[in-house]
C-alpha positions in Angstrom: 63.8 79.9 -46.2 63.1 76.1 -46.2 64.6 73.7 -43.7 65.6 70.5 -45.0 63.8 67.5 -44.7 66.6 66.2 -42.9 66.5 68.5 -40.5 62.6 69.0 -40.1 62.8 64.8 -39.4 65.7 65.1 -37.2 63.9 68.2 -35.5 60.7 66.4 -35.2 62.2 63.5 -33.3 63.5 65.4 -31.1 60.7 67.0 -29.8 59.1 63.5 -29.7 61.5 62.3 -27.8 61.2 65.4 -24.8 57.7 64.2 -24.9 58.7 60.9 -24.2 61.5 62.0 -21.6 58.8 63.9 -19.7 56.3 61.1 -19.7 59.0 58.8 -18.5 60.5 61.2 -15.5 56.3 61.4 -14.6 56.2 57.7 -14.2 60.0 57.3 -13.1 58.9 59.6 -10.3 55.9 58.4 -8.9 57.1 54.7 -8.6 59.8 56.1 -6.4 57.4 58.1 -4.5 55.4 55.3 -4.3 58.4 52.6 -3.1 57.3 51.6 0.7 60.5 52.6 2.5 60.7 56.0 3.5 64.3 57.9 2.9 64.1 60.0 6.2 63.9 57.0 8.2 66.5 55.2 6.2 68.6 57.5 6.6 67.6 58.5 10.5 65.9 55.5 11.9 66.4 56.5 15.7 64.7 59.7 15.8 60.8 60.8 16.7 58.0 60.9 15.2 57.5 64.6 15.4 61.6 65.3 14.1 60.6 62.6 11.4 57.7 65.1 10.4 59.5 68.0 10.8 62.3 66.6 8.0 60.1 65.5 5.6 58.8 68.9 5.9 61.8 70.2 5.2 62.3 68.6 2.4 59.4 69.0 1.1 58.2 65.3 0.9 54.9 66.1 2.9 53.5 67.9 -0.1 51.1 66.0 -2.6 52.7 63.9 -5.5 52.2 66.5 -8.5 54.0 69.5 -6.5 56.9 67.2 -5.9 57.0 66.2 -9.0 56.6 70.3 -11.0 59.1 71.2 -8.7 61.6 68.4 -9.5 61.0 68.8 -13.6 61.3 72.9 -13.0 64.8 71.9 -11.2 65.9 69.2 -13.7 65.4 71.6 -16.7 67.5 74.0 -14.6 70.1 71.6 -14.8 69.5 70.8 -11.1 69.0 67.0 -10.2 68.6 67.3 -6.3 70.6 65.8 -3.3 71.0 62.2 -2.7 69.8 61.3 0.9 72.0 58.6 1.0 75.6 60.2 -0.1 75.0 63.6 1.1 76.2 64.8 -1.9 74.5 66.6 -5.5 73.0 64.0 -7.6 74.9 65.8 -10.8 77.9 65.8 -8.3 77.4 61.6 -8.2 76.9 61.3 -11.8 80.4 62.7 -13.1 82.0 60.2 -10.7 79.9 57.3 -12.0 79.0 57.9 -15.2 82.2 57.0 -16.9 82.7 54.1 -15.0 79.4 52.6 -16.6 80.2 53.7 -19.9 83.7 52.3 -19.8 81.6 49.2 -18.8 79.1 49.6 -21.5 81.3 50.2 -24.3 83.4 47.5 -23.6 80.5 45.0 -22.9 79.1 46.1 -26.5 82.6 45.8 -28.3 82.8 42.4 -26.8 79.2 41.1 -27.6 79.7 42.5 -31.5 83.1 41.2 -32.3 81.8 37.9 -31.0 78.1 38.0 -31.9 78.6 39.2 -35.6 81.1 36.5 -36.8 78.8 33.7 -35.2 76.1 35.1 -37.4 78.2 35.6 -40.8 79.3 31.5 -40.4 76.2 30.5 -39.7 74.4 32.1 -42.5 77.5 31.0 -44.6 77.5 27.5 -43.7 73.3 27.0 -43.0 71.9 24.1 -42.0 75.3 22.5 -41.4 77.3 21.7 -38.4 79.1 24.8 -38.1 75.3 26.5 -38.2 74.2 23.9 -35.4 77.2 24.5 -32.9 77.0 28.4 -33.2 73.3 28.0 -32.8 74.0 26.2 -29.6 76.5 28.6 -28.5 74.2 30.9 -29.1 71.1 29.7 -27.3 73.6 29.3 -24.2 74.9 32.7 -24.5 70.9 33.9 -24.3 69.7 31.1 -21.6 72.7 31.9 -18.9 71.5 35.0 -16.4 74.2 37.3 -15.8 74.0 37.5 -12.2 74.3 33.6 -11.9 77.2 34.0 -14.2 79.2 36.6 -12.5 78.7 34.5 -9.5 79.7 31.2 -10.5 82.8 33.2 -12.4 83.7 34.9 -9.2 83.6 32.0 -6.9 86.0 29.7 -9.0 88.0 32.1 -11.3 89.1 34.0 -8.3 88.4 32.1 -5.2 89.2 28.6 -6.3 91.9 29.3 -9.1 93.1 33.1 -8.3 92.8 33.6 -12.4 91.7 37.1 -11.9 92.3 40.2 -9.3 89.4 40.8 -6.7 86.6 42.1 -7.5 86.5 45.6 -5.9 85.1 47.8 -8.9 87.3 49.4 -11.3 91.1 50.0 -9.5 92.8 48.3 -6.4 92.4 50.1 -3.7 96.6 49.7 -3.8 96.8 51.6 -6.2 96.7 55.4 -7.2 93.8 56.1 -10.2 95.7 58.7 -13.0 94.6 62.3 -13.8 90.9 62.3 -14.8 91.1 63.1 -19.2 88.3 61.0 -20.2 87.4 58.9 -17.5 88.2 55.6 -18.5 90.2 54.2 -16.0 92.3 52.5 -18.9 92.7 55.0 -21.0 93.8 57.4 -18.7 96.7 55.5 -17.2 97.6 54.7 -21.2 97.5 58.7 -20.8 99.7 59.2 -17.6 102.2 56.4 -18.8 101.5 54.4 -15.7 101.2 51.3 -17.4 100.9 49.5 -14.3 97.5 50.8 -13.4 96.3 50.5 -17.0 96.9 46.4 -17.1 95.4 46.5 -13.5 92.4 48.5 -14.8 92.3 46.2 -17.7 92.2 43.2 -15.5 89.3 44.6 -13.7 87.4 45.6 -16.4 87.6 42.0 -18.4 85.6 39.4 -16.2 82.2 42.2 -15.6 82.7 43.0 -19.6 82.5 39.6 -20.5 79.7 38.9 -18.4 77.9 42.0 -19.8 78.6 41.3 -23.7 77.4 38.3 -23.3 73.9 39.6 -23.6 75.0 40.9 -26.8 76.4 38.3 -28.3 72.6 36.6 -28.9 70.6 39.1 -30.7 73.7 40.2 -32.8 74.6 36.7 -33.9 70.4 35.8 -34.5 69.6 38.8 -36.8 72.9 39.1 -37.7 72.6 35.2 -39.4 68.8 36.2 -40.5 69.6 39.2 -42.5 73.1 37.8 -43.9 71.1 34.3 -44.9 68.7 36.7 -47.0 71.3 38.8 -48.4 73.4 35.8 -49.6 69.9 34.8 -51.5 69.6 38.4 -53.2 70.3 38.4 -57.5 73.2 41.0 -57.1 74.8 38.3 -54.6 74.4 35.3 -57.4 75.7 38.0 -60.0 78.4 38.6 -58.5 79.6 35.0 -58.1 78.6 34.4 -62.0 81.1 37.1 -62.4 83.7 34.8 -60.5 84.5 37.7 -57.5 85.5 36.2 -54.3 82.7 34.3 -52.1 84.6 36.0 -49.0 84.4 39.1 -50.9 80.7 39.1 -51.5 80.2 37.8 -48.0 82.0 40.7 -46.1 81.1 43.2 -48.4 78.4 42.8 -50.4 76.0 40.8 -48.5 77.3 42.3 -45.2 76.3 45.6 -46.1 73.0 44.6 -47.3 72.7 43.3 -43.8 73.3 46.0 -42.0 70.2 47.7 -41.5 68.3 45.3 -39.7 71.8 44.8 -37.5 71.9 48.7 -36.7 68.5 48.5 -35.4 68.8 45.8 -33.3 71.6 47.5 -32.1 69.9 50.4 -31.2 68.2 47.9 -29.0 71.1 46.4 -27.8 71.6 49.9 -25.7 68.9 49.8 -23.4 69.6 46.0 -22.5 73.1 47.1 -21.6 72.1 50.0 -19.1 69.9 48.1 -17.5 71.7 45.0 -17.2 74.5 46.8 -16.3 72.4 47.1 -12.6 73.2 44.0 -12.0 76.6 43.4 -13.5 77.7 45.9 -11.1 76.0 45.5 -8.1 77.6 41.6 -8.5 81.6 43.1 -9.5 81.0 46.2 -6.7 81.5 48.4 -9.8 80.8 52.0 -8.7 78.5 53.1 -11.8 74.7 53.8 -12.4 73.6 50.8 -12.5 74.4 50.5 -8.5 74.0 53.5 -7.8 70.6 53.4 -8.6 69.9 49.9 -6.5 71.3 51.7 -3.9 69.2 54.5 -4.0 66.3 52.1 -4.6 67.0 50.8 -1.2 66.9 53.2 0.3 64.3 55.4 -1.3 66.5 58.2 -2.4 64.2 59.5 -5.0 66.4 62.3 -6.7 68.9 59.6 -8.1 65.9 57.0 -9.1 64.5 59.6 -11.0 67.4 61.0 -12.8 69.2 57.7 -13.4 66.0 56.4 -15.4 65.7 59.6 -17.1 69.1 59.5 -17.9 68.8 56.1 -19.2 66.1 57.0 -21.1 67.7 59.8 -23.2 70.7 57.7 -23.9 68.1 55.2 -25.3 66.3 58.2 -26.9 69.7 59.6 -28.5 70.8 56.3 -29.9 67.8 55.4 -31.8 68.1 58.9 -33.4 71.9 58.1 -34.7 70.6 54.6 -35.6 67.6 56.1 -37.7 70.6 59.1 -39.3 72.3 55.8 -40.0 70.3 54.3 -42.1 71.3 56.9 -44.6 75.0 56.2 -44.8 74.0 52.5 -45.5 71.4 52.5 -47.4 70.8 56.2 -49.4 67.5 54.9 -50.5 66.2 55.5 -47.1 67.1 59.2 -47.5 64.1 60.6 -48.9 
């Protein structure tokens, strides 16, 4: 029985992704191993050298790097990602708490970037070379040039400390409120499902500012590629033919031309996911957001190798999966790519 071409393609991509992830895990584990600080010293700074050596032996840190990596890789295939020396919990337990927080922030940031970047790119393409195009390009340049950490600190200083327009940047929810039962892991959705509208409103307010800062990095690439792809699509023969038939201009722009420009836009979206997950580390640290990024930053400062290696592997897996889904989405956008 022959395997359908699409299934063969997916299997081949999954195999390649597995090999890439093994390479990424090796690099990540080596980088964590070569950090100048020592997890034992970070956790037990006052112990003697003899006791420190004994603890390192119990943790297996006295073994060669290749032996430690082989043991770590074997545990990963068993679903065991080790124990965090910093928190004392298993890495899997820590990730179960922090992954929903990062996903909620990342999805909100991506949604904001798409809702702003796509219209900016479309308006810029339709008004190519005119005043509106110039304004969109200036705004796009500003969004691209402002560092996330600087913008976050400035917004906190003015909007919170000076004008009191936003809530205290203490993470996902004020400590004065009780989190709703976890269903989806997203506080805003869980609070609405529980009917607790005060918590839902507070969680949404806590989410707005970090999502805006994170999403600002999405606006620029989406707007740029949309402007370029839409400008090219608007010059195609089918758009000219549609205008000759008397079709509505905005129907041609938002229907035919936008669909013709979707392939490069979707391709750019695949790259954006990796950038958002990487940028989340900065945003989460600035806004005290209890997600993966902040978890990794804390683990790096204490040479906690298991969380660092696992989080890098997890982010690489998300990027590989997103790229696969993007490739499969091409078939829905343009059936000519199917074969």
